[in-house]
C-alpha positions as CSV (number, residue, x, y, z in Angstrom):
1,M,96.4,28.6,94.6
2,M,92.9,28.7,93.4
3,F,92.9,32.4,92.8
4,G,95.9,31.8,90.6
5,F,94.1,29.2,88.5
6,L,91.1,31.5,88.2
7,F,93.4,34.1,86.9
8,G,95.1,31.6,84.4
9,K,91.7,30.4,83.2
10,N,91.7,33.2,80.4
11,K,94.9,32.1,79.3
12,V,94.2,28.2,79.1
13,K,91.2,29.6,76.8
14,E,93.7,31.7,74.7
15,A,96.1,29.0,74.0
16,L,93.3,26.6,73.5
17,K,92.1,29.0,70.6
18,N,95.8,29.1,69.2
19,G,96.0,25.1,68.9
20,A,97.7,24.0,72.1
21,V,98.6,20.6,72.8
22,I,97.3,19.0,76.0
23,V,99.7,17.1,77.9
24,D,98.1,15.1,80.9
25,V,100.8,14.0,83.7
26,R,98.7,11.4,85.3
27,T,99.7,7.9,85.4
28,P,98.9,5.5,82.6
29,H,96.3,4.3,84.9
30,E,94.6,7.5,85.6
31,Y,94.5,8.6,82.2
32,D,92.6,5.3,81.0
33,N,89.8,6.2,83.5
34,G,89.0,9.4,81.9
35,R,90.9,12.0,79.8
36,I,90.6,15.0,77.4
37,P,90.0,13.8,73.9
38,R,93.4,14.1,72.0
39,S,95.4,14.8,74.8
40,I,98.9,13.2,75.4
41,N,99.7,11.2,78.4
42,I,103.1,11.8,79.4
43,P,103.6,11.4,83.4
44,V,105.2,13.9,85.3
45,D,108.2,11.6,85.9
46,R,108.5,11.2,82.2
47,I,108.4,15.0,81.6
48,S,112.1,15.7,81.7
49,A,112.8,13.2,79.1
50,S,110.0,14.4,77.0
51,V,111.1,17.9,76.8
52,E,112.4,17.8,73.3
53,R,109.3,15.9,71.9
54,I,107.2,18.4,73.5
55,R,109.2,21.4,71.9
56,S,109.3,20.2,68.5
57,M,105.2,20.3,68.4
58,K,105.9,24.0,68.3
59,K,102.4,25.0,69.9
60,P,101.4,26.3,73.2
61,V,101.2,23.7,76.1
62,I,98.8,23.0,78.7
63,I,99.4,21.0,81.6
64,V,96.6,18.9,83.4
65,C,96.7,16.6,86.0
66,E,93.9,15.6,88.6
67,S,94.5,18.8,91.1
68,G,96.9,21.1,89.8
69,M,99.8,19.8,91.8
70,R,101.5,17.7,89.5
71,S,100.8,19.6,86.3
72,N,102.5,22.8,88.4
73,T,105.9,20.7,88.7
74,A,105.7,19.6,85.1
75,K,105.1,23.4,83.9
76,N,108.1,24.4,86.2
77,I,110.3,21.7,84.6
78,L,109.3,22.7,80.7
79,K,109.8,26.3,81.6
80,S,113.2,25.8,82.9
81,A,113.8,24.0,79.8
82,G,113.0,27.2,77.8
83,I,109.6,26.2,76.4
84,E,108.1,29.7,76.7
85,E,104.0,29.1,76.5
86,V,103.3,26.6,79.2
87,H,100.4,26.7,81.4
88,N,99.1,24.9,84.4
89,G,95.2,24.0,83.2
90,G,95.0,22.5,86.9
91,S,92.5,19.6,86.8
92,W,92.0,17.8,83.5
93,E,88.1,17.9,84.3
94,S,88.0,21.9,84.6
95,V,90.2,22.2,81.3
96,L,87.5,19.5,79.5
97,K,84.6,22.1,80.8
98,I,86.4,25.3,79.2
99,I,87.0,23.1,75.9
100,N,83.2,22.2,76.0
101,K,82.1,25.6,76.2
102,L,84.3,27.0,73.1
């Protein structure tokens, strides 16, 4: 799984450069304790109900959580709903580090 994330790191960078929206799928409590500025909090159990909201943004999507497990689940839900450009960013902290280096 870690190798897959490292491979996907460049895709995350590209998506960020293309104006990606960052969706944090942790709980509101986790989100309130630390987050990526301008990210959107949609807990993983609400992703299915938020597909049209996310689709309407018409931007690449980067999903983050604490470790990458919940974001992978959310990515699969969005992909199966037909949203093309969705990336599992892994932990929100690792994506924040990428953003800070851009």
